[in-house]
Steps between C-alpha positions, in 0.01 A plus 500: 500500500690807372321729747670327790847534366676797662847429368685497166520147358867470586442558869201271552561200714771671706421543863685646800598146600737490203718759671501337841792278425824689517674524167820327623303202630266489206783472250613182673153340485305362217164649412322199642698516822411873541128424455509215749688714757233772463214248537661362816553847649143589422375190680717575805346848515156357506603250766644778725186712441280208617664529840325837552163384634232698679193294590156652419235441768204295354688406173713201411700727271781703667668815388840405356771639293450239224284704273733791503792265427321323215409827329861627531646173372260485204570863404876463541550166333244499229215263413691162474755551769248659733253209456777246543605675820142483638459141370826393670375656828183293474690183436741566790191544729388149417792366706644791699334743742537803280139610471363777726525410864727199426223304328595228258366191324264452195188522723576871541382526140288190438463150643286196455312380811277202495479516125404864475710800419562746784643845425732679737368843611800686362567279199337739250727775603808278454387387158418864414863594572619315191256669266539836648882489476470401140258784405685760693824385338346508155384859560853587620636357183278739311637790695228566754754506787690794360252759629316527835162491346576199287671315784210566740239385248708182427504426875125563529445249220721243669335552839158467346599163348605364843170586656296387197636150571543525873157625608280247308735224605472610870119497465496140383774383746339650809139453375428869512266722305685715250429813701647333805806391310545863381468623859758253619737469204496842334367789708754480788784528240391781280682777689826311549496386138456853380806614688700204361389583148602865532838403642563247226381747241758746630780252522509398129530840343770581761689189412487580133626851583797354686580263211488787257759679699745213491707532182548170314229323694230536230 
């Protein structure tokens, strides 16, 4: 869709993550090794952000730093690497306590009990991380992260994707009416998410400004 493209054709697909590896180190690594290193770093950032947990009274969904980290990783690494970082995070959580609050295991997302499928209350948000990182990354590849307005809008889109999957999933998992799921899984987080989006929206143009002032880095 040409209307979404905000960059010359030669610059499309380049994200701020391509400048995160120092030149001296990057010259010693293959392109594949650089991509893998960035994906792993993105996953570690999400893991660390998941350690920030604030319980919400009356809701099975806590306030965490995960959403902020996922949006940052997607915007910084682009669609494929961002989605792979989020997907690797989900995969690690099947075996290691890396989800919010130290949760782990496949039943956090979905399980089979007595022959029926049981959804984890926060599983939809976790699955939404992958799609959100991919979409925010795609928009960043089109240049949306080069301005505050574009970066904020990209983060809003990514955030909306997470809730579009997370809230209905919560309603089914906890046997709630949709209005109850919204009250427990969306409303308590609107203000905090707004602040995160504004912060992320400011960080990306700032990062590009810094890169632009480093001769030989672009």
